[in-house]
One Martini backbone bead per residue (centre of mass of N, CA, C, O) as a GRO file, in nm:
protein
  270
    1MET     BB    1  -0.518  -0.439  -2.864
    2PRO     BB    2  -0.657  -0.174  -2.757
    3PRO     BB    3  -0.738   0.001  -2.511
    4THR     BB    4  -1.014   0.080  -2.281
    5ASP     BB    5  -1.104   0.408  -2.257
    6ALA     BB    6  -1.350   0.607  -2.111
    7GLY     BB    7  -1.241   0.912  -2.062
    8THR     BB    8  -1.206   1.019  -1.762
    9HIS     BB    9  -0.897   1.077  -1.844
   10THR     BB   10  -0.846   0.950  -2.092
   11ALA     BB   11  -0.844   0.883  -2.472
   12ALA     BB   12  -0.839   0.547  -2.494
   13THR     BB   13  -0.779   0.253  -2.709
   14ALA     BB   14  -0.710  -0.077  -2.711
   15PRO     BB   15  -0.668  -0.409  -2.825
   16SER     BB   16  -0.849  -0.413  -2.594
   17THR     BB   17  -1.058  -0.380  -2.303
   18ASP     BB   18  -0.994  -0.048  -2.238
   19THR     BB   19  -1.005   0.279  -2.079
   20GLY     BB   20  -0.762   0.316  -2.195
   21ALA     BB   21  -0.466   0.325  -2.411
   22ASN     BB   22  -0.307   0.046  -2.598
   23PRO     BB   23  -0.221  -0.109  -2.871
   24GLY     BB   24  -0.016  -0.304  -2.756
   25ALA     BB   25  -0.246  -0.404  -2.542
   26ARG     BB   26  -0.491  -0.502  -2.702
   27THR     BB   27  -0.533  -0.788  -2.608
   28ALA     BB   28  -0.551  -0.685  -2.293
   29GLU     BB   29  -0.705  -0.427  -2.383
   30SER     BB   30  -0.878  -0.169  -2.406
   31SER     BB   31  -0.938   0.134  -2.546
   32THR     BB   32  -0.843   0.265  -2.248
   33GLY     BB   33  -0.582   0.151  -2.229
   34ALA     BB   34  -0.257  -0.006  -2.203
   35GLY     BB   35  -0.025  -0.122  -2.443
   36THR     BB   36   0.168  -0.410  -2.579
   37ASP     BB   37   0.079  -0.665  -2.828
   38SER     BB   38   0.178  -0.924  -3.034
   39GLU     BB   39  -0.119  -1.069  -2.981
   40ASP     BB   40  -0.305  -0.945  -3.168
   41THR     BB   41  -0.614  -0.970  -3.283
   42LEU     BB   42  -0.546  -0.859  -3.574
   43ASP     BB   43  -0.343  -1.111  -3.647
   44LEU     BB   44  -0.567  -1.291  -3.696
   45ARG     BB   45  -0.641  -1.597  -3.885
   46LEU     BB   46  -0.765  -1.801  -4.090
   47PRO     BB   47  -0.701  -2.098  -4.177
   48ASP     BB   48  -0.628  -2.239  -4.475
   49GLU     BB   49  -0.777  -2.505  -4.425
   50LEU     BB   50  -1.055  -2.379  -4.362
   51ILE     BB   51  -1.095  -2.226  -4.623
   52ALA     BB   52  -1.084  -2.474  -4.806
   53LEU     BB   53  -1.322  -2.623  -4.676
   54LEU     BB   54  -1.538  -2.407  -4.726
   55ALA     BB   55  -1.510  -2.409  -5.031
   56GLU     BB   56  -1.589  -2.704  -5.075
   57GLU     BB   57  -1.870  -2.691  -4.933
   58ALA     BB   58  -1.987  -2.465  -5.120
   59ASP     BB   59  -1.955  -2.652  -5.395
   60ILE     BB   60  -2.107  -2.884  -5.236
   61GLY     BB   61  -2.363  -3.065  -5.212
   62GLY     BB   62  -2.559  -3.280  -5.022
   63ASP     BB   63  -2.514  -3.515  -5.260
   64GLY     BB   64  -2.199  -3.450  -5.363
   65SER     BB   65  -2.242  -3.248  -5.574
   66ARG     BB   66  -2.162  -3.008  -5.790
   67ARG     BB   67  -2.240  -2.692  -5.804
   68GLU     BB   68  -2.335  -2.480  -6.055
   69ASP     BB   69  -2.354  -2.205  -5.858
   70ALA     BB   70  -2.082  -2.197  -5.767
   71THR     BB   71  -1.854  -2.013  -5.616
   72PRO     BB   72  -1.562  -1.902  -5.639
   73PRO     BB   73  -1.339  -1.905  -5.438
   74PHE     BB   74  -1.306  -1.879  -5.122
   75SER     BB   75  -1.339  -1.579  -4.918
   76VAL     BB   76  -1.259  -1.333  -4.705
   77THR     BB   77  -1.426  -1.062  -4.642
   78THR     BB   78  -1.356  -0.754  -4.637
   79THR     BB   79  -1.494  -0.561  -4.385
   80ASP     BB   80  -1.640  -0.773  -4.250
   81ASP     BB   81  -1.907  -0.828  -3.970
   82ASP     BB   82  -2.037  -1.112  -3.903
   83LEU     BB   83  -1.899  -1.181  -3.623
   84LEU     BB   84  -2.079  -0.899  -3.521
   85ASP     BB   85  -2.355  -0.847  -3.651
   86HIS     BB   86  -2.331  -0.586  -3.805
   87VAL     BB   87  -2.233  -0.296  -3.696
   88ARG     BB   88  -2.324  -0.107  -3.937
   89ASP     BB   89  -2.647  -0.186  -3.844
   90TRP     BB   90  -2.709  -0.082  -3.547
   91GLY     BB   91  -2.728   0.207  -3.510
   92PRO     BB   92  -2.874   0.430  -3.325
   93ILE     BB   93  -2.863   0.576  -2.984
   94ALA     BB   94  -3.013   0.664  -2.696
   95THR     BB   95  -2.896   0.908  -2.465
   96PRO     BB   96  -2.847   1.131  -2.203
   97VAL     BB   97  -2.643   1.299  -2.427
   98GLY     BB   98  -2.761   1.164  -2.684
   99VAL     BB   99  -2.710   1.072  -3.002
  100PHE     BB  100  -2.562   0.758  -3.087
  101HIS     BB  101  -2.297   0.651  -3.333
  102LEU     BB  102  -2.170   0.379  -3.502
  103VAL     BB  103  -1.899   0.422  -3.744
  104PRO     BB  104  -1.738   0.284  -3.967
  105VAL     BB  105  -1.437   0.303  -4.091
  106HIS     BB  106  -1.294   0.545  -4.327
  107ILE     BB  107  -0.992   0.615  -4.413
  108GLU     BB  108  -1.008   0.861  -4.609
  109ARG     BB  109  -1.192   1.018  -4.396
  110ASP     BB  110  -1.063   0.939  -4.082
  111LEU     BB  111  -0.752   0.943  -4.042
  112PRO     BB  112  -0.677   1.234  -3.953
  113LEU     BB  113  -0.841   1.230  -3.690
  114ILE     BB  114  -0.730   0.974  -3.551
  115SER     BB  115  -0.431   1.057  -3.561
  116ARG     BB  116  -0.461   1.307  -3.386
  117TRP     BB  117  -0.553   1.159  -3.135
  118MET     BB  118  -0.299   0.967  -3.112
  119ASN     BB  119  -0.113   1.243  -3.060
  120ASP     BB  120  -0.218   1.262  -2.794
  121PRO     BB  121  -0.064   1.223  -2.501
  122ALA     BB  122  -0.304   1.086  -2.344
  123VAL     BB  123  -0.327   0.860  -2.562
  124ALA     BB  124  -0.034   0.763  -2.627
  125GLU     BB  125   0.025   0.635  -2.348
  126PHE     BB  126  -0.167   0.379  -2.436
  127TRP     BB  127  -0.169   0.326  -2.758
  128GLU     BB  128   0.093   0.374  -2.928
  129LEU     BB  129   0.013   0.573  -3.215
  130ALA     BB  130   0.219   0.766  -3.260
  131GLY     BB  131   0.268   0.973  -3.542
  132PRO     BB  132   0.230   0.911  -3.836
  133GLN     BB  133  -0.038   0.815  -4.023
  134THR     BB  134   0.075   0.528  -4.091
  135VAL     BB  135   0.035   0.406  -3.814
  136THR     BB  136  -0.277   0.418  -3.806
  137GLU     BB  137  -0.331   0.289  -4.079
  138GLU     BB  138  -0.222   0.009  -4.014
  139HIS     BB  139  -0.415  -0.049  -3.782
  140LEU     BB  140  -0.676  -0.028  -3.952
  141ARG     BB  141  -0.615  -0.223  -4.191
  142THR     BB  142  -0.588  -0.480  -4.028
  143GLN     BB  143  -0.894  -0.484  -3.971
  144LEU     BB  144  -1.026  -0.426  -4.260
  145THR     BB  145  -0.858  -0.698  -4.380
  146GLY     BB  146  -0.996  -0.892  -4.220
  147ASP     BB  147  -1.252  -1.116  -4.075
  148GLY     BB  148  -1.426  -0.929  -3.851
  149ARG     BB  149  -1.329  -0.939  -3.533
  150SER     BB  150  -1.261  -0.625  -3.592
  151VAL     BB  151  -1.424  -0.298  -3.548
  152PRO     BB  152  -1.374   0.016  -3.655
  153CYS     BB  153  -1.494   0.325  -3.496
  154LEU     BB  154  -1.694   0.595  -3.490
  155GLY     BB  155  -1.812   0.831  -3.251
  156ALA     BB  156  -2.133   0.987  -3.269
  157LEU     BB  157  -2.250   1.294  -3.126
  158GLU     BB  158  -2.486   1.450  -3.269
  159GLY     BB  159  -2.294   1.407  -3.545
  160THR     BB  160  -2.016   1.414  -3.376
  161PRO     BB  161  -1.702   1.330  -3.378
  162MET     BB  162  -1.551   1.194  -3.043
  163SER     BB  163  -1.472   0.884  -3.106
  164TYR     BB  164  -1.305   0.563  -3.055
  165TRP     BB  165  -1.368   0.223  -3.174
  166GLU     BB  166  -1.356  -0.134  -3.071
  167ILE     BB  167  -1.513  -0.416  -3.196
  168TYR     BB  168  -1.481  -0.747  -3.049
  169ARG     BB  169  -1.381  -1.085  -3.034
  170ALA     BB  170  -1.279  -1.216  -2.742
  171ASP     BB  171  -1.293  -1.532  -2.812
  172LEU     BB  172  -1.078  -1.462  -3.072
  173ASP     BB  173  -0.871  -1.360  -2.874
  174PRO     BB  174  -0.586  -1.362  -2.690
  175LEU     BB  175  -0.742  -1.298  -2.429
  176ALA     BB  176  -0.868  -1.592  -2.398
  177ARG     BB  177  -0.595  -1.700  -2.254
  178HIS     BB  178  -0.669  -1.516  -1.969
  179TYR     BB  179  -0.972  -1.624  -1.972
  180PRO     BB  180  -1.302  -1.753  -1.935
  181ALA     BB  181  -1.422  -1.786  -2.217
  182ARG     BB  182  -1.704  -1.716  -2.425
  183PRO     BB  183  -1.912  -1.743  -2.657
  184HIS     BB  184  -1.936  -1.418  -2.796
  185ASP     BB  185  -1.759  -1.238  -2.671
  186THR     BB  186  -1.745  -0.883  -2.619
  187GLY     BB  187  -1.532  -0.622  -2.711
  188ILE     BB  188  -1.389  -0.303  -2.584
  189HIS     BB  189  -1.271   0.003  -2.735
  190LEU     BB  190  -1.174   0.335  -2.608
  191LEU     BB  191  -1.179   0.684  -2.735
  192ILE     BB  192  -1.151   1.012  -2.635
  193GLY     BB  193  -1.079   1.277  -2.844
  194ARG     BB  194  -1.207   1.519  -2.716
  195VAL     BB  195  -1.114   1.720  -2.468
  196ALA     BB  196  -1.403   1.842  -2.395
  197ASP     BB  197  -1.512   1.528  -2.332
  198ARG     BB  198  -1.347   1.514  -2.082
  199GLY     BB  199  -1.437   1.468  -1.748
  200ARG     BB  200  -1.786   1.419  -1.783
  201GLY     BB  201  -1.887   1.103  -1.810
  202LEU     BB  202  -1.909   0.994  -2.105
  203GLY     BB  203  -1.775   0.719  -2.093
  204SER     BB  204  -1.986   0.575  -1.918
  205THR     BB  205  -2.235   0.631  -2.091
  206LEU     BB  206  -2.123   0.500  -2.358
  207LEU     BB  207  -2.050   0.222  -2.251
  208ARG     BB  208  -2.333   0.140  -2.175
  209ALA     BB  209  -2.462   0.179  -2.453
  210VAL     BB  210  -2.276  -0.017  -2.616
  211ALA     BB  211  -2.315  -0.269  -2.448
  212ASP     BB  212  -2.624  -0.281  -2.491
  213LEU     BB  213  -2.611  -0.290  -2.796
  214ALA     BB  214  -2.461  -0.558  -2.819
  215LEU     BB  215  -2.680  -0.726  -2.671
  216ASP     BB  216  -2.911  -0.655  -2.869
  217LYS     BB  217  -2.751  -0.738  -3.152
  218ARG     BB  218  -2.628  -1.004  -2.981
  219PRO     BB  219  -2.786  -1.280  -2.879
  220ALA     BB  220  -2.521  -1.470  -2.826
  221CYS     BB  221  -2.441  -1.255  -2.622
  222ALA     BB  222  -2.362  -1.248  -2.260
  223ARG     BB  223  -2.092  -1.060  -2.288
  224VAL     BB  224  -1.902  -0.776  -2.188
  225VAL     BB  225  -1.559  -0.680  -2.230
  226ALA     BB  226  -1.268  -0.567  -2.032
  227GLU     BB  227  -0.897  -0.440  -1.992
  228PRO     BB  228  -0.787  -0.241  -1.789
  229ASP     BB  229  -0.557  -0.084  -1.639
  230LEU     BB  230  -0.497  -0.083  -1.305
  231ARG     BB  231  -0.366   0.211  -1.307
  232ASN     BB  232  -0.644   0.306  -1.443
  233THR     BB  233  -0.875   0.424  -1.243
  234PRO     BB  234  -1.070   0.590  -1.424
  235SER     BB  235  -1.140   0.351  -1.609
  236VAL     BB  236  -1.248   0.154  -1.403
  237ALA     BB  237  -1.468   0.348  -1.298
  238ALA     BB  238  -1.621   0.372  -1.565
  239PHE     BB  239  -1.709   0.078  -1.584
  240LEU     BB  240  -1.861   0.066  -1.318
  241SER     BB  241  -2.063   0.297  -1.402
  242ALA     BB  242  -2.151   0.109  -1.669
  243GLY     BB  243  -2.210  -0.197  -1.535
  244PHE     BB  244  -1.955  -0.318  -1.455
  245ARG     BB  245  -1.757  -0.584  -1.334
  246PHE     BB  246  -1.527  -0.710  -1.127
  247SER     BB  247  -1.347  -1.016  -1.187
  248ALA     BB  248  -1.023  -0.968  -1.244
  249GLU     BB  249  -0.683  -1.030  -1.246
  250VAL     BB  250  -0.463  -0.985  -1.533
  251ASP     BB  251  -0.193  -1.118  -1.716
  252LEU     BB  252  -0.048  -0.942  -1.962
  253PRO     BB  253   0.192  -0.876  -2.187
  254ALA     BB  254   0.150  -0.536  -2.118
  255LYS     BB  255  -0.026  -0.603  -1.848
  256ARG     BB  256  -0.220  -0.529  -1.567
  257ALA     BB  257  -0.556  -0.626  -1.543
  258ALA     BB  258  -0.900  -0.544  -1.549
  259LEU     BB  259  -1.165  -0.750  -1.549
  260MET     BB  260  -1.449  -0.655  -1.729
  261VAL     BB  261  -1.811  -0.712  -1.678
  262ARG     BB  262  -2.112  -0.741  -1.881
  263ASP     BB  263  -2.414  -0.877  -1.805
  264ARG     BB  264  -2.710  -0.970  -1.917
  265SER     BB  265  -2.835  -1.068  -1.636
  266LEU     BB  266  -2.735  -0.764  -1.497
  267ARG     BB  267  -2.824  -0.503  -1.660
  268ASP     BB  268  -3.078  -0.421  -1.456
  269LEU     BB  269  -2.881  -0.391  -1.183
  270LEU     BB  270  -2.611  -0.205  -1.295
   0.00000   0.00000   0.00000
């Protein structure tokens, strides 16, 4: 998954939760980090055996008889985000810099803009998705046709798209192999796309807003996590300013990262 860069310096988010950005390091970084990881969150799929079992259970009633109204074969709905409590319905949130809204990506509409951002040298350094639009398109489609454990979104500030986000289930991500994950941990990847919006503290403000939004909309989630590259000090600083705490240094396949955590229990204190 892309790193999560808060955009205080760069404007990228990778497959993990990093304020720098490097799609290659996505599993280990947030949207603002950098790196490349073959164990990308987006590559994970529900096992065929589990899908078959769910299909069978859906068709058989509690008394063991086959339900007449049973829907034929179970399948994981593409672009569904049930695993993240319907990000598409989270709605706008008021922030000190204006009304902010996470809008799930629509490839036909958003690909040119996101691809342009990915080709910005400051972003490409961490996300590693520079190149023709097909590179970014493949990255987006992998998420959109998955089981909903990672949802790519545009971040619109006062109605203007200015950032790219990936909200994902960190506990279902390869990142979980590298830290003591808890059920429903939510990860964030962030990329500030517009150059004019970088270096102004927007990354910290929006990271705090989105982290709090995730905690509000996901009652089962006790923590929001991110894993910026340790070398990306502006990104780490942005997370700290956004109410995240430094938890540990973790060695990920594509980088050594700072595990950043925003706890529900501490949200009013940090």
